[in-house]
N, C-alpha and C positions, 0 to 999 in steps of 0.2 A: 504494500500500500504506500502510495506517495504521501509523505507527511503534509505536503501542501494541500492535499484533498481532505484532511481531517477537519471537521467542524466541531468546535468546542460547545457543549451545551451546559450552561450553568444551572444546576438544579437547586441552588441556594435561594434564588429570587424567583418570584412568580411572574415572570415575564411572558405575556401571551404572544403567540405568533401574530405578527402584524396583519397577516391575511385574514384573521378572524375578526378584526376590529370593524364595527359597522359604520364605516366612513360615510357611505351614501345616506344611511338613515339619519346620522347626526347632522349632515348637511341639510337634509330636508326639514328636520325638526328645528334647526336654527333659523332657517329661512321662514318657516311658518310662524314661529314665535315672534320674530322681529317684524313680520309684516302685519301683525294685528294692530288695531287702533291703540290698544293699551301700551304699545311700545313707545308711544309719544306722550305719555302722561306720567304722573307721579307713581302710578301703579306698575310701571315698567319693571321687568325683571333686571334691567340694567341700572336701576336706581339703588340707593342704599338699602331700603326695605327695613323690616322690623328685626329685632334682635333674634327672633326665632327662625327667620328666613322667609323667603317669598311664599306668601300664603297659598296662592294657587298651586304651587308645587307641593306644599305640605298637604293640601287637600287631596291631591292625586296620589301622593305616596301613602297617605293613611288608608285610602280606599284600596289601593293595590296590595298593601301589606295585609289588610283584612281578608281579601280574597285568597291570598296565599297561605297565611298562617291559620285562618279560620278560628280565631279565639272565641271564647264564650261570649264576649261582648265586642262590638266593632271598635277598631282602633280609631281614636279621635285625632283631629288635627292638632289639638293642644299637646299631644304626646310626642309630636315630631319636632325636632330641632335640626336645622341645616348647618353644616360646618364644612370645612375645606378638606375633608377626607378622614378616614378612620383613624389614622395615626394622630392627626391634629386633634380629632375629637377625643381620643384617649387622654391627651394632655389637658384638654378643657375639662373633662370629667374629673381628673385628679385635682385640678385647680379649684373646682367647685365643691367636691365632696370629700376631700382629704385635707389633713393638716399634719405635716411631719412631727409636730409637737404632740399630737393626740393620736393620730393613726399609727398603729403599731407595726404591722407587717403587710406586705403584698404576697399573697399566696397564689402560686401558679403551677400548672401541670409541667412535669419534666419528662421528656424534653418539650420546650415551648417555642413560640414564635420569637425569634431572637431580637427583632426590631423593637418589640414592646419593652424589653429590658432597658434600653437606652431611655425611653420615655419615662419609665419609673425612676431611673437614676436622676434624670433632669428635674423631676418633681420633688426631689429631696429624699428619696428612699434608697439611695446607694447603700449596700450592705444590709438591707432589710428585705431582700427578696427571699422567699422561702418556697421550696419545691415540694410538690405532692405527686406521688406516682399515680399512674392510671392502669386500670385493668380493662377487660373486654367491654365493660359498661361505661368507662370513662373515668373521671377523677375518683380516687379512692377516698370515700367519705369517712370511713373509720379512721384512717390515718390522719386526715385533715382534722377531725374532731379531737383526736389525741394531742396533736400538735398545737391546736388552738388553746386547749386547756393548759398545756405546759407553758405556752407563751404568756397567757394571762395570769398564771400563778407566779411567774418569775419576773415579769416586766411590769413595773408599777403603771397604773393607768393615770395619765396626765389629763387634767381638766383645764389646763392653762393654754387656751388656743392662741395662735399667733395671727389668725385671720379673723376679720370682722364678720360677725354673724349677719347674714342677709336673708330676706324672705325666700330667696331662690336657692339657697345652699344649705348643706347639712354636712357635718363631719362624722364619718364612720370610723369605728375602731380598727377595722380591717378591710382590705380589698381582696376579693377572690377573682382572679383573671383567668379566662379560659376561652377556647374556641370549641364550643360544644358539638358542632356539626361539621364533619370532615376536618377534624382537629389538625392543626399545623404543628408538627410535621407527621404525626402518627396516622392521620386519616380516619380515626375512630369517630363514631357517632355516640354521644352520651344517651343512655336509655331514658325513657320518660320517668321511670321509677327513680333513677339516680338524680334526675333534675329536680324532682320534688324533694328528695332528701337534701340536696344542696341548698335549696331555698329555705328549708327549715333550719339548717345549720347557720345560714347567714342571718336569719332572724334572731336566733338564740345568742349569737356572738357579736351582734351589731356590725355586721359586715355588708359591704356592697358588692354584689356579683356584677362584674363587667364582662359581658360576653361578646366576643367578636363574632357576629352572625354574618360574616362576609361571604361564606361559601354555601349558604342555605339553598340558593337557587341553582346551584351547579350540579344537582343530581340528575340522574337519567333512569329510564325504565330498563329493567333487566330483559324484557321481552324484545326480541329483534323486530317484532311487528309494530312496536310503538316508536314513533319518531317525532313526537311533538314535545318531548321533554316533560319534566315534572311540573305539574300544575298546582301542587300544594305541598306544604312542608311534610317532612317525614317525622318530625318531633316538634313539640311546642317550644318556643323560646323560653329561657328562664324568666324573662321579664313578663311573659304572659302567664307562666305558671304562678308567679308571685301575685298576680291579680286575681286568680281564682282559688288558690290553695288555702284550705282552712279558713275560709271567709275573706281572704284577701289581705292586703297590707294593713299594718297597724297604724300607719300615718300616711301623710300625703306623698312622701318620697318613695316608700317601699324599700326593697332590698335588692333590686336588680335593674340593670341598665343594658339596653341592646345597642350595640355599635354595628351599624350596617354600612355598606359601601356600594357605589355603582362601579368602582374601579375593577371589580372582579367579574361583573356581568356585562359591562359595556366597554370600558377602556380605562387604563390606569391614569390617563391624563384628564379624565372627567372628575374634577375635584369636588364632588358633592356627596354628602353622606346623610342617610336617614337614621335618626337615633330614637 
């Protein structure tokens, strides 16, 4: 074999083949959006907009997620926040719902998505990342419970927050980070039973589950006769489990956040995320 004919394939990063990017559809969508009368008013998607993001987009995302995840109650627009991508949104979540002076540890499946570790370090949690093994059903809940108890018995709980309390934020004692569907890098799918166990653990230990739900739409049918792709989720998201399990959340914030992304299903350069 001629060494010059060898093509290196980097399996570390999730780079899609450029030929699968929907260039024509994105061109048509952009032209349609910018040709509407609203494009020339204060309601234009090119304006600053609200803190939560362009409302029409949030309306559509809420309806789309409802049809895909089929939760017990429809997903409302108020639950959707637009940011500049899943990684940026993870940083925003940590800025809003953690405080290095109060939040003890970040718990994550090992092996895990390596880029998330840098985000946690930058948020003030360097040296406080703790790993949890996974089995065929996902994160090992028994191991997690044991380690949470040890951590809380050995590390004093601080109530002296460094961040100002706001109506839109809350400081959790722990963060549990995972990719529950098609986990990166193992590819495992956490079972429904395990997701419910995880939510109960988060409630008990004042933890926020941050789930990267970026691969949920990438499944396919096993039957060769089916070619339309998956129309609905294979498992409920932890954030939806939190809304129905045992009567639902005990407060406004609950104990789970869903981090979604268009970069995996349309194109990495499309920096928009539904959370």
